[in-house]
PQR file with spaces between the fields and no chain letter, atoms N, CA, C, O and H, PARSE charges and radii, in Angstrom:
ATOM       1  N    MET     1       0.937   -1.058    0.081 -0.4000 1.5000
ATOM       2  CA   MET     1       0.018   -0.071    0.025 -0.0000 2.0000
ATOM       3  C    MET     1       0.877    1.313   -0.078  0.5500 1.7000
ATOM       4  O    MET     1       1.339    1.721    0.987 -0.5500 1.4000
ATOM       5  N    PRO     2       1.109    1.996   -1.135 -0.5600 1.5000
ATOM       6  CA   PRO     2       1.914    3.243   -1.056  0.2800 2.0000
ATOM       7  C    PRO     2       1.382    4.392   -0.330  0.5500 1.7000
ATOM       8  O    PRO     2       0.189    4.637   -0.509 -0.5500 1.4000
ATOM       9  N    ILE     3       1.989    5.073    0.385 -0.4000 1.5000
ATOM      10  CA   ILE     3       1.571    6.230    0.868 -0.0000 2.0000
ATOM      11  C    ILE     3       2.164    7.407    0.270  0.5500 1.7000
ATOM      12  O    ILE     3       3.390    7.485    0.344 -0.5500 1.4000
ATOM      13  H    ILE     3       2.958    4.874    0.530  0.4000 1.0000
ATOM      14  N    ILE     4       1.658    8.152   -0.192 -0.4000 1.5000
ATOM      15  CA   ILE     4       2.195    9.500   -0.767 -0.0000 2.0000
ATOM      16  C    ILE     4       1.811   10.724    0.115  0.5500 1.7000
ATOM      17  O    ILE     4       0.661   11.099    0.341 -0.5500 1.4000
ATOM      18  H    ILE     4       0.662    8.089   -0.252  0.4000 1.0000
ATOM      19  N    GLU     5       3.045   11.326    0.610 -0.4000 1.5000
ATOM      20  CA   GLU     5       2.872   12.445    1.433 -0.0000 2.0000
ATOM      21  C    GLU     5       3.438   13.673    1.139  0.5500 1.7000
ATOM      22  O    GLU     5       4.665   13.771    1.162 -0.5500 1.4000
ATOM      23  H    GLU     5       3.980   11.022    0.427  0.4000 1.0000
ATOM      24  N    VAL     6       2.704   14.679    0.851 -0.4000 1.5000
ATOM      25  CA   VAL     6       3.068   15.885    0.248 -0.0000 2.0000
ATOM      26  C    VAL     6       2.940   17.099    1.092  0.5500 1.7000
ATOM      27  O    VAL     6       1.818   17.421    1.481 -0.5500 1.4000
ATOM      28  H    VAL     6       1.708   14.599    0.832  0.4000 1.0000
ATOM      29  N    THR     7       3.958   17.786    1.406 -0.4000 1.5000
ATOM      30  CA   THR     7       3.766   19.119    2.183 -0.0000 2.0000
ATOM      31  C    THR     7       3.928   20.338    1.225  0.5500 1.7000
ATOM      32  O    THR     7       4.837   20.421    0.399 -0.5500 1.4000
ATOM      33  H    THR     7       4.869   17.524    1.090  0.4000 1.0000
ATOM      34  N    LEU     8       2.990   21.245    1.409 -0.4000 1.5000
ATOM      35  CA   LEU     8       2.971   22.413    0.595 -0.0000 2.0000
ATOM      36  C    LEU     8       2.436   23.668    1.312  0.5500 1.7000
ATOM      37  O    LEU     8       1.592   23.495    2.191 -0.5500 1.4000
ATOM      38  H    LEU     8       2.251   21.177    2.080  0.4000 1.0000
ATOM      39  N    ALA     9       2.801   24.768    1.053 -0.4000 1.5000
ATOM      40  CA   ALA     9       2.369   25.985    1.633 -0.0000 2.0000
ATOM      41  C    ALA     9       0.731   26.183    1.231  0.5500 1.7000
ATOM      42  O    ALA     9       0.243   26.059    0.108 -0.5500 1.4000
ATOM      43  H    ALA     9       3.487   24.908    0.340  0.4000 1.0000
ATOM      44  N    GLU    10       0.058   26.516    2.449 -0.4000 1.5000
ATOM      45  CA   GLU    10      -1.453   26.656    2.193 -0.0000 2.0000
ATOM      46  C    GLU    10      -1.833   27.765    1.066  0.5500 1.7000
ATOM      47  O    GLU    10      -1.034   28.623    0.691 -0.5500 1.4000
ATOM      48  H    GLU    10       0.455   26.617    3.361  0.4000 1.0000
ATOM      49  N    GLY    11      -2.913   27.657    0.669 -0.4000 1.5000
ATOM      50  CA   GLY    11      -3.432   28.693   -0.382 -0.0000 2.0000
ATOM      51  C    GLY    11      -3.953   28.178   -1.706  0.5500 1.7000
ATOM      52  O    GLY    11      -4.372   28.940   -2.577 -0.5500 1.4000
ATOM      53  H    GLY    11      -3.562   26.960    0.974  0.4000 1.0000
ATOM      54  N    ARG    12      -3.917   26.956   -1.823 -0.4000 1.5000
ATOM      55  CA   ARG    12      -4.487   26.388   -3.292 -0.0000 2.0000
ATOM      56  C    ARG    12      -6.004   26.078   -2.949  0.5500 1.7000
ATOM      57  O    ARG    12      -6.432   25.733   -1.848 -0.5500 1.4000
ATOM      58  H    ARG    12      -3.577   26.337   -1.115  0.4000 1.0000
ATOM      59  N    THR    13      -6.720   26.267   -4.099 -0.4000 1.5000
ATOM      60  CA   THR    13      -8.233   25.860   -3.848 -0.0000 2.0000
ATOM      61  C    THR    13      -8.461   24.537   -3.685  0.5500 1.7000
ATOM      62  O    THR    13      -7.592   23.780   -4.116 -0.5500 1.4000
ATOM      63  H    THR    13      -6.372   26.547   -4.994  0.4000 1.0000
ATOM      64  N    PRO    14      -9.609   23.981   -3.064 -0.5600 1.5000
ATOM      65  CA   PRO    14      -9.983   22.852   -2.917  0.2800 2.0000
ATOM      66  C    PRO    14      -9.788   21.984   -4.246  0.5500 1.7000
ATOM      67  O    PRO    14      -9.328   20.844   -4.174 -0.5500 1.4000
ATOM      68  N    GLU    15     -10.157   22.568   -5.467 -0.4000 1.5000
ATOM      69  CA   GLU    15     -10.189   21.841   -6.812 -0.0000 2.0000
ATOM      70  C    GLU    15      -8.744   21.455   -7.024  0.5500 1.7000
ATOM      71  O    GLU    15      -8.411   20.320   -7.368 -0.5500 1.4000
ATOM      72  H    GLU    15     -10.530   23.493   -5.526  0.4000 1.0000
ATOM      73  N    LYS    16      -7.790   22.575   -6.775 -0.4000 1.5000
ATOM      74  CA   LYS    16      -6.314   22.111   -7.144 -0.0000 2.0000
ATOM      75  C    LYS    16      -5.867   21.092   -6.394  0.5500 1.7000
ATOM      76  O    LYS    16      -5.124   20.244   -6.887 -0.5500 1.4000
ATOM      77  H    LYS    16      -8.061   23.497   -6.496  0.4000 1.0000
ATOM      78  N    LEU    17      -6.253   21.045   -5.138 -0.4000 1.5000
ATOM      79  CA   LEU    17      -5.847   19.987   -4.184 -0.0000 2.0000
ATOM      80  C    LEU    17      -6.321   18.716   -4.684  0.5500 1.7000
ATOM      81  O    LEU    17      -5.530   17.784   -4.831 -0.5500 1.4000
ATOM      82  H    LEU    17      -6.857   21.734   -4.737  0.4000 1.0000
ATOM      83  N    ARG    18      -7.720   18.589   -4.994 -0.4000 1.5000
ATOM      84  CA   ARG    18      -8.332   17.485   -5.464 -0.0000 2.0000
ATOM      85  C    ARG    18      -7.633   16.962   -6.742  0.5500 1.7000
ATOM      86  O    ARG    18      -7.344   15.773   -6.876 -0.5500 1.4000
ATOM      87  H    ARG    18      -8.363   19.346   -4.874  0.4000 1.0000
ATOM      88  N    ALA    19      -7.401   17.819   -7.589 -0.4000 1.5000
ATOM      89  CA   ALA    19      -6.604   17.386   -8.805 -0.0000 2.0000
ATOM      90  C    ALA    19      -5.262   16.966   -8.617  0.5500 1.7000
ATOM      91  O    ALA    19      -4.837   16.094   -9.375 -0.5500 1.4000
ATOM      92  H    ALA    19      -7.636   18.785   -7.480  0.4000 1.0000
ATOM      93  N    LEU    20      -4.577   17.398   -7.807 -0.4000 1.5000
ATOM      94  CA   LEU    20      -3.186   16.758   -7.398 -0.0000 2.0000
ATOM      95  C    LEU    20      -3.353   15.447   -6.553  0.5500 1.7000
ATOM      96  O    LEU    20      -2.452   14.617   -6.676 -0.5500 1.4000
ATOM      97  H    LEU    20      -4.923   18.106   -7.192  0.4000 1.0000
ATOM      98  N    ILE    21      -4.359   15.168   -5.738 -0.4000 1.5000
ATOM      99  CA   ILE    21      -4.573   13.907   -5.412 -0.0000 2.0000
ATOM     100  C    ILE    21      -4.962   12.834   -6.382  0.5500 1.7000
ATOM     101  O    ILE    21      -4.597   11.674   -6.195 -0.5500 1.4000
ATOM     102  H    ILE    21      -5.091   15.841   -5.638  0.4000 1.0000
ATOM     103  N    HIS    22      -5.794   13.232   -7.555 -0.4000 1.5000
ATOM     104  CA   HIS    22      -6.123   12.432   -8.682 -0.0000 2.0000
ATOM     105  C    HIS    22      -4.862   11.865   -9.353  0.5500 1.7000
ATOM     106  O    HIS    22      -4.596   10.680   -9.548 -0.5500 1.4000
ATOM     107  H    HIS    22      -6.090   14.175   -7.706  0.4000 1.0000
ATOM     108  N    GLU    23      -4.022   13.130   -9.716 -0.4000 1.5000
ATOM     109  CA   GLU    23      -2.724   12.870  -10.415 -0.0000 2.0000
ATOM     110  C    GLU    23      -1.817   11.878   -9.841  0.5500 1.7000
ATOM     111  O    GLU    23      -1.357   10.905  -10.440 -0.5500 1.4000
ATOM     112  H    GLU    23      -4.238   14.094   -9.558  0.4000 1.0000
ATOM     113  N    LEU    24      -1.589   12.229   -8.560 -0.4000 1.5000
ATOM     114  CA   LEU    24      -0.635   11.407   -7.823 -0.0000 2.0000
ATOM     115  C    LEU    24      -1.181    9.874   -7.892  0.5500 1.7000
ATOM     116  O    LEU    24      -0.470    8.918   -8.201 -0.5500 1.4000
ATOM     117  H    LEU    24      -1.963   13.019   -8.074  0.4000 1.0000
ATOM     118  N    THR    25      -2.395    9.806   -7.593 -0.4000 1.5000
ATOM     119  CA   THR    25      -2.876    8.314   -7.548 -0.0000 2.0000
ATOM     120  C    THR    25      -2.891    7.718   -8.904  0.5500 1.7000
ATOM     121  O    THR    25      -2.595    6.533   -9.051 -0.5500 1.4000
ATOM     122  H    THR    25      -2.973   10.583   -7.341  0.4000 1.0000
ATOM     123  N    GLU    26      -3.216    8.467   -9.896 -0.4000 1.5000
ATOM     124  CA   GLU    26      -3.109    7.886  -11.394 -0.0000 2.0000
ATOM     125  C    GLU    26      -1.736    7.534  -11.726  0.5500 1.7000
ATOM     126  O    GLU    26      -1.557    6.523  -12.406 -0.5500 1.4000
ATOM     127  H    GLU    26      -3.457    9.430   -9.777  0.4000 1.0000
ATOM     128  N    SER    27      -0.635    8.302  -11.300 -0.4000 1.5000
ATOM     129  CA   SER    27       0.681    8.025  -11.565 -0.0000 2.0000
ATOM     130  C    SER    27       0.977    6.742  -10.868  0.5500 1.7000
ATOM     131  O    SER    27       1.689    5.967  -11.507 -0.5500 1.4000
ATOM     132  H    SER    27      -0.780    9.123  -10.748  0.4000 1.0000
ATOM     133  N    VAL    28       0.632    6.408   -9.848 -0.4000 1.5000
ATOM     134  CA   VAL    28       1.183    5.175   -9.039 -0.0000 2.0000
ATOM     135  C    VAL    28       0.475    3.989   -9.915  0.5500 1.7000
ATOM     136  O    VAL    28       1.119    3.016  -10.308 -0.5500 1.4000
ATOM     137  H    VAL    28       0.053    7.037   -9.329  0.4000 1.0000
ATOM     138  N    VAL    29      -0.903    4.168  -10.177 -0.4000 1.5000
ATOM     139  CA   VAL    29      -1.572    3.236  -10.988 -0.0000 2.0000
ATOM     140  C    VAL    29      -0.942    2.889  -12.396  0.5500 1.7000
ATOM     141  O    VAL    29      -0.772    1.755  -12.844 -0.5500 1.4000
ATOM     142  H    VAL    29      -1.426    4.958   -9.858  0.4000 1.0000
ATOM     143  N    ARG    30      -0.671    3.935  -12.925 -0.4000 1.5000
ATOM     144  CA   ARG    30      -0.080    4.007  -14.454 -0.0000 2.0000
ATOM     145  C    ARG    30       1.262    3.299  -14.484  0.5500 1.7000
ATOM     146  O    ARG    30       1.558    2.543  -15.409 -0.5500 1.4000
ATOM     147  H    ARG    30      -0.809    4.856  -12.560  0.4000 1.0000
ATOM     148  N    THR    31       2.023    3.535  -13.522 -0.4000 1.5000
ATOM     149  CA   THR    31       3.381    2.767  -13.297 -0.0000 2.0000
ATOM     150  C    THR    31       3.357    1.361  -12.875  0.5500 1.7000
ATOM     151  O    THR    31       4.347    0.632  -12.936 -0.5500 1.4000
ATOM     152  H    THR    31       1.783    4.149  -12.771  0.4000 1.0000
ATOM     153  N    GLY    32       2.059    0.951  -12.393 -0.4000 1.5000
ATOM     154  CA   GLY    32       2.052   -0.365  -12.131 -0.0000 2.0000
ATOM     155  C    GLY    32       2.349   -0.736  -10.705  0.5500 1.7000
ATOM     156  O    GLY    32       2.416   -1.910  -10.340 -0.5500 1.4000
ATOM     157  H    GLY    32       1.255    1.544  -12.343  0.4000 1.0000
ATOM     158  N    VAL    33       2.534    0.344   -9.871 -0.4000 1.5000
ATOM     159  CA   VAL    33       3.057    0.141   -8.567 -0.0000 2.0000
ATOM     160  C    VAL    33       2.033   -0.642   -7.538  0.5500 1.7000
ATOM     161  O    VAL    33       2.291   -1.584   -6.789 -0.5500 1.4000
ATOM     162  H    VAL    33       2.480    1.297  -10.168  0.4000 1.0000
ATOM     163  N    ALA    34       0.826    0.031   -7.738 -0.4000 1.5000
ATOM     164  CA   ALA    34      -0.350   -0.573   -7.041 -0.0000 2.0000
ATOM     165  C    ALA    34      -1.709   -0.397   -7.748  0.5500 1.7000
ATOM     166  O    ALA    34      -1.836    0.281   -8.767 -0.5500 1.4000
ATOM     167  H    ALA    34       0.616    0.796   -8.347  0.4000 1.0000
ATOM     168  N    LYS    35      -2.674   -1.025   -7.165 -0.4000 1.5000
ATOM     169  CA   LYS    35      -4.115   -0.765   -7.634 -0.0000 2.0000
ATOM     170  C    LYS    35      -4.354    0.529   -6.880  0.5500 1.7000
ATOM     171  O    LYS    35      -3.736    0.939   -5.897 -0.5500 1.4000
ATOM     172  H    LYS    35      -2.571   -1.576   -6.337  0.4000 1.0000
ATOM     173  N    LYS    36      -5.411    1.123   -7.553 -0.4000 1.5000
ATOM     174  CA   LYS    36      -6.116    2.466   -7.113 -0.0000 2.0000
ATOM     175  C    LYS    36      -6.580    2.286   -5.709  0.5500 1.7000
ATOM     176  O    LYS    36      -6.453    3.212   -4.909 -0.5500 1.4000
ATOM     177  H    LYS    36      -5.913    0.790   -8.352  0.4000 1.0000
ATOM     178  N    GLU    37      -7.080    1.215   -5.383 -0.4000 1.5000
ATOM     179  CA   GLU    37      -7.716    1.003   -4.204 -0.0000 2.0000
ATOM     180  C    GLU    37      -6.609    1.076   -2.884  0.5500 1.7000
ATOM     181  O    GLU    37      -6.960    1.411   -1.753 -0.5500 1.4000
ATOM     182  H    GLU    37      -7.184    0.462   -6.033  0.4000 1.0000
ATOM     183  N    SER    38      -5.405    0.750   -3.205 -0.4000 1.5000
ATOM     184  CA   SER    38      -4.342    0.721   -2.174 -0.0000 2.0000
ATOM     185  C    SER    38      -3.638    1.871   -2.054  0.5500 1.7000
ATOM     186  O    SER    38      -2.820    1.944   -1.137 -0.5500 1.4000
ATOM     187  H    SER    38      -5.120    0.478   -4.124  0.4000 1.0000
ATOM     188  N    VAL    39      -3.825    3.013   -2.977 -0.4000 1.5000
ATOM     189  CA   VAL    39      -3.028    4.191   -2.968 -0.0000 2.0000
ATOM     190  C    VAL    39      -3.560    5.100   -1.832  0.5500 1.7000
ATOM     191  O    VAL    39      -4.745    5.420   -1.730 -0.5500 1.4000
ATOM     192  H    VAL    39      -4.490    2.954   -3.722  0.4000 1.0000
ATOM     193  N    ARG    40      -2.675    5.447   -1.074 -0.4000 1.5000
ATOM     194  CA   ARG    40      -3.250    6.529    0.018 -0.0000 2.0000
ATOM     195  C    ARG    40      -2.295    7.899   -0.288  0.5500 1.7000
ATOM     196  O    ARG    40      -1.084    7.804   -0.489 -0.5500 1.4000
ATOM     197  H    ARG    40      -1.713    5.188   -1.157  0.4000 1.0000
ATOM     198  N    VAL    41      -3.037    9.195   -0.292 -0.4000 1.5000
ATOM     199  CA   VAL    41      -2.346   10.300   -0.415 -0.0000 2.0000
ATOM     200  C    VAL    41      -2.704   11.198    0.879  0.5500 1.7000
ATOM     201  O    VAL    41      -3.857   11.240    1.310 -0.5500 1.4000
ATOM     202  H    VAL    41      -4.021    9.272   -0.129  0.4000 1.0000
ATOM     203  N    ILE    42      -1.714   11.863    1.429 -0.4000 1.5000
ATOM     204  CA   ILE    42      -1.930   12.671    2.515 -0.0000 2.0000
ATOM     205  C    ILE    42      -1.422   14.149    2.015  0.5500 1.7000
ATOM     206  O    ILE    42      -0.296   14.218    1.522 -0.5500 1.4000
ATOM     207  H    ILE    42      -0.778   11.828    1.079  0.4000 1.0000
ATOM     208  N    LEU    43      -2.076   15.117    2.110 -0.4000 1.5000
ATOM     209  CA   LEU    43      -1.583   16.468    1.829 -0.0000 2.0000
ATOM     210  C    LEU    43      -1.516   17.197    3.179  0.5500 1.7000
ATOM     211  O    LEU    43      -2.435   17.172    3.997 -0.5500 1.4000
ATOM     212  H    LEU    43      -2.991   15.061    2.510  0.4000 1.0000
ATOM     213  N    ARG    44      -0.376   17.837    3.341 -0.4000 1.5000
ATOM     214  CA   ARG    44      -0.275   18.664    4.584 -0.0000 2.0000
ATOM     215  C    ARG    44       0.093   20.025    4.064  0.5500 1.7000
ATOM     216  O    ARG    44       1.079   20.292    3.376 -0.5500 1.4000
ATOM     217  H    ARG    44       0.370   17.857    2.676  0.4000 1.0000
ATOM     218  N    GLU    45      -0.914   20.917    4.525 -0.4000 1.5000
ATOM     219  CA   GLU    45      -0.751   22.280    4.099 -0.0000 2.0000
ATOM     220  C    GLU    45      -0.169   22.899    5.370  0.5500 1.7000
ATOM     221  O    GLU    45      -0.584   22.557    6.478 -0.5500 1.4000
ATOM     222  H    GLU    45      -1.714   20.701    5.084  0.4000 1.0000
ATOM     223  N    VAL    46       0.797   23.814    5.207 -0.4000 1.5000
ATOM     224  CA   VAL    46       1.511   24.611    6.283 -0.0000 2.0000
ATOM     225  C    VAL    46       1.222   26.070    6.068  0.5500 1.7000
ATOM     226  O    VAL    46       1.216   26.503    4.916 -0.5500 1.4000
ATOM     227  H    VAL    46       1.134   24.092    4.308  0.4000 1.0000
ATOM     228  N    PRO    47       1.005   26.785    6.994 -0.5600 1.5000
ATOM     229  CA   PRO    47       1.048   28.281    6.727  0.2800 2.0000
ATOM     230  C    PRO    47       2.305   28.770    6.187  0.5500 1.7000
ATOM     231  O    PRO    47       3.382   28.231    6.442 -0.5500 1.4000
ATOM     232  N    LYS    48       2.160   29.887    5.373 -0.4000 1.5000
ATOM     233  CA   LYS    48       3.357   30.492    4.717 -0.0000 2.0000
ATOM     234  C    LYS    48       4.495   30.935    5.567  0.5500 1.7000
ATOM     235  O    LYS    48       5.651   30.986    5.149 -0.5500 1.4000
ATOM     236  H    LYS    48       1.285   30.326    5.167  0.4000 1.0000
ATOM     237  N    THR    49       4.139   31.245    6.743 -0.4000 1.5000
ATOM     238  CA   THR    49       5.133   31.757    7.761 -0.0000 2.0000
ATOM     239  C    THR    49       5.907   30.501    8.381  0.5500 1.7000
ATOM     240  O    THR    49       6.835   30.704    9.164 -0.5500 1.4000
ATOM     241  H    THR    49       3.199   31.204    7.082  0.4000 1.0000
ATOM     242  N    HIS    50       5.545   29.271    8.047 -0.4000 1.5000
ATOM     243  CA   HIS    50       6.193   27.990    8.479 -0.0000 2.0000
ATOM     244  C    HIS    50       6.911   27.249    7.391  0.5500 1.7000
ATOM     245  O    HIS    50       7.342   26.106    7.542 -0.5500 1.4000
ATOM     246  H    HIS    50       4.792   29.106    7.410  0.4000 1.0000
ATOM     247  N    PHE    51       7.016   27.927    6.326 -0.4000 1.5000
ATOM     248  CA   PHE    51       7.682   27.075    5.078 -0.0000 2.0000
ATOM     249  C    PHE    51       8.742   28.296    4.495  0.5500 1.7000
ATOM     250  O    PHE    51       8.507   29.403    4.010 -0.5500 1.4000
ATOM     251  H    PHE    51       6.666   28.855    6.204  0.4000 1.0000
ATOM     252  N    ALA    52       9.765   27.710    4.718 -0.4000 1.5000
ATOM     253  CA   ALA    52      10.965   28.615    4.282 -0.0000 2.0000
ATOM     254  C    ALA    52      11.900   28.025    3.285  0.5500 1.7000
ATOM     255  O    ALA    52      11.879   26.805    3.124 -0.5500 1.4000
ATOM     256  H    ALA    52       9.956   26.811    5.112  0.4000 1.0000
ATOM     257  N    ALA    53      12.800   28.841    2.532 -0.4000 1.5000
ATOM     258  CA   ALA    53      13.842   28.380    1.769 -0.0000 2.0000
ATOM     259  C    ALA    53      14.754   29.459    1.783  0.5500 1.7000
ATOM     260  O    ALA    53      14.312   30.608    1.761 -0.5500 1.4000
ATOM     261  H    ALA    53      12.817   29.832    2.663  0.4000 1.0000
ATOM     262  N    ALA    54      16.178   29.201    1.821 -0.4000 1.5000
ATOM     263  CA   ALA    54      17.254   29.985    1.998 -0.0000 2.0000
ATOM     264  C    ALA    54      16.955   31.053    2.939  0.5500 1.7000
ATOM     265  O    ALA    54      17.108   32.251    2.700 -0.5500 1.4000
ATOM     266  H    ALA    54      16.536   28.268    1.839  0.4000 1.0000
ATOM     267  N    ASP    55      16.491   30.515    4.096 -0.4000 1.5000
ATOM     268  CA   ASP    55      16.331   31.392    5.396 -0.0000 2.0000
ATOM     269  C    ASP    55      15.329   32.465    5.102  0.5500 1.7000
ATOM     270  O    ASP    55      15.465   33.528    5.708 -0.5500 1.4000
ATOM     271  H    ASP    55      16.367   29.542    4.290  0.4000 1.0000
ATOM     272  N    GLU    56      14.409   32.340    4.313 -0.4000 1.5000
ATOM     273  CA   GLU    56      13.253   33.422    4.090 -0.0000 2.0000
ATOM     274  C    GLU    56      11.958   32.496    4.041  0.5500 1.7000
ATOM     275  O    GLU    56      11.858   31.512    3.307 -0.5500 1.4000
ATOM     276  H    GLU    56      14.298   31.477    3.821  0.4000 1.0000
ATOM     277  N    THR    57      11.000   32.937    4.907 -0.4000 1.5000
ATOM     278  CA   THR    57       9.785   32.285    4.794 -0.0000 2.0000
ATOM     279  C    THR    57       8.962   32.869    3.471  0.5500 1.7000
ATOM     280  O    THR    57       9.129   33.986    2.982 -0.5500 1.4000
ATOM     281  H    THR    57      11.081   33.736    5.503  0.4000 1.0000
ATOM     282  N    LEU    58       8.115   31.942    3.048 -0.4000 1.5000
ATOM     283  CA   LEU    58       7.213   32.228    1.897 -0.0000 2.0000
ATOM     284  C    LEU    58       6.533   33.641    2.237  0.5500 1.7000
ATOM     285  O    LEU    58       6.402   34.515    1.381 -0.5500 1.4000
ATOM     286  H    LEU    58       7.979   31.035    3.445  0.4000 1.0000
ATOM     287  N    ALA    59       6.125   33.778    3.526 -0.4000 1.5000
ATOM     288  CA   ALA    59       5.383   35.049    3.662 -0.0000 2.0000
ATOM     289  C    ALA    59       6.315   36.280    3.523  0.5500 1.7000
ATOM     290  O    ALA    59       6.002   37.303    2.915 -0.5500 1.4000
ATOM     291  H    ALA    59       6.231   33.068    4.222  0.4000 1.0000
ATOM     292  N    GLU    60       7.354   36.092    4.080 -0.4000 1.5000
ATOM     293  CA   GLU    60       8.538   37.171    3.920 -0.0000 2.0000
ATOM     294  C    GLU    60       8.767   37.480    2.481  0.5500 1.7000
ATOM     295  O    GLU    60       8.926   38.646    2.119 -0.5500 1.4000
ATOM     296  H    GLU    60       7.608   35.260    4.574  0.4000 1.0000
ATOM     297  N    ARG    61       8.789   36.436    1.610 -0.4000 1.5000
ATOM     298  CA   ARG    61       9.094   36.500    0.256 -0.0000 2.0000
ATOM     299  C    ARG    61       7.975   37.317   -0.382  0.5500 1.7000
ATOM     300  O    ARG    61       8.249   38.321   -1.039 -0.5500 1.4000
ATOM     301  H    ARG    61       8.660   35.489    1.905  0.4000 1.0000
ATOM     302  N    ALA    62       6.648   36.880   -0.190 -0.4000 1.5000
ATOM     303  CA   ALA    62       5.502   37.546   -0.706 -0.0000 2.0000
ATOM     304  C    ALA    62       5.456   39.019   -0.346  0.5500 1.7000
ATOM     305  O    ALA    62       5.046   39.819   -1.187 -0.5500 1.4000
ATOM     306  H    ALA    62       6.426   36.064    0.343  0.4000 1.0000
ATOM     307  N    GLU    63       5.855   39.429    0.863 -0.4000 1.5000
ATOM     308  CA   GLU    63       5.755   40.879    1.372 -0.0000 2.0000
ATOM     309  C    GLU    63       6.901   41.583    0.616  0.5500 1.7000
ATOM     310  O    GLU    63       6.657   42.683    0.121 -0.5500 1.4000
ATOM     311  H    GLU    63       6.189   38.778    1.546  0.4000 1.0000
ATOM     312  N    LYS    64       8.170   41.028    0.481 -0.4000 1.5000
ATOM     313  CA   LYS    64       9.132   41.514   -0.334 -0.0000 2.0000
ATOM     314  C    LYS    64       8.588   41.863   -1.858  0.5500 1.7000
ATOM     315  O    LYS    64       8.638   42.958   -2.418 -0.5500 1.4000
ATOM     316  H    LYS    64       8.369   40.134    0.884  0.4000 1.0000
ATOM     317  N    ALA    65       8.126   40.788   -2.299 -0.4000 1.5000
ATOM     318  CA   ALA    65       7.630   41.113   -3.823 -0.0000 2.0000
ATOM     319  C    ALA    65       6.596   42.160   -3.846  0.5500 1.7000
ATOM     320  O    ALA    65       6.540   42.936   -4.800 -0.5500 1.4000
ATOM     321  H    ALA    65       8.085   39.898   -1.844  0.4000 1.0000
ATOM     322  N    ALA    66       5.714   42.238   -2.787 -0.4000 1.5000
ATOM     323  CA   ALA    66       4.594   43.121   -2.810 -0.0000 2.0000
ATOM     324  C    ALA    66       5.129   44.641   -2.801  0.5500 1.7000
ATOM     325  O    ALA    66       4.640   45.524   -3.505 -0.5500 1.4000
ATOM     326  H    ALA    66       5.760   41.608   -2.012  0.4000 1.0000
ATOM     327  N    ARG    67       6.143   44.813   -1.956 -0.4000 1.5000
ATOM     328  CA   ARG    67       6.816   46.048   -1.810 -0.0000 2.0000
ATOM     329  C    ARG    67       7.583   46.383   -3.069  0.5500 1.7000
ATOM     330  O    ARG    67       7.584   47.567   -3.406 -0.5500 1.4000
ATOM     331  H    ARG    67       6.541   44.096   -1.385  0.4000 1.0000
ATOM     332  N    THR    68       8.226   45.521   -3.797 -0.4000 1.5000
ATOM     333  CA   THR    68       8.954   45.807   -5.010 -0.0000 2.0000
ATOM     334  C    THR    68       7.766   46.183   -5.966  0.5500 1.7000
ATOM     335  O    THR    68       7.865   47.204   -6.646 -0.5500 1.4000
ATOM     336  H    THR    68       8.225   44.560   -3.524  0.4000 1.0000
ATOM     337  N    THR    69       6.748   45.464   -6.035 -0.4000 1.5000
ATOM     338  CA   THR    69       5.651   45.987   -6.911 -0.0000 2.0000
ATOM     339  C    THR    69       5.036   47.374   -6.716  0.5500 1.7000
ATOM     340  O    THR    69       4.715   48.173   -7.595 -0.5500 1.4000
ATOM     341  H    THR    69       6.668   44.635   -5.483  0.4000 1.0000
ATOM     342  N    GLU    70       4.946   47.488   -5.509 -0.4000 1.5000
ATOM     343  CA   GLU    70       4.215   48.978   -5.284 -0.0000 2.0000
ATOM     344  C    GLU    70       5.373   50.013   -5.649  0.5500 1.7000
ATOM     345  O    GLU    70       5.044   51.115   -6.089 -0.5500 1.4000
ATOM     346  H    GLU    70       5.207   46.839   -4.795  0.4000 1.0000
ATOM     347  N    GLN    71       6.529   49.736   -5.503 -0.4000 1.5000
ATOM     348  CA   GLN    71       7.499   50.793   -5.886 -0.0000 2.0000
ATOM     349  C    GLN    71       7.690   51.071   -7.334  0.5500 1.7000
ATOM     350  O    GLN    71       8.076   52.126   -7.838 -0.5500 1.4000
ATOM     351  H    GLN    71       6.796   48.841   -5.146  0.4000 1.0000
ATOM     352  N    ALA    72       7.358   49.948   -7.934 -0.4000 1.5000
ATOM     353  CA   ALA    72       7.560   50.128   -9.551 -0.0000 2.0000
ATOM     354  C    ALA    72       6.503   50.979  -10.225  0.5500 1.7000
ATOM     355  O    ALA    72       6.555   51.181  -11.438 -0.5500 1.4000
ATOM     356  H    ALA    72       7.045   49.091   -7.525  0.4000 1.0000
């Protein structure tokens, strides 16, 4: 029973999350790893203040981009 765990920043629509679940499940089935009934998908959404890259949270990055846009 494959378990696919995905952690992503919150903010996507329920429709996009549902599409992601579908595509991940179909990929496992298509590759012959397991039957659809055996596939488990867990999506973990984290606040943008808790998701960082290069010592900068996604919230900080968005604030910086907004300031740059305002100044332009």
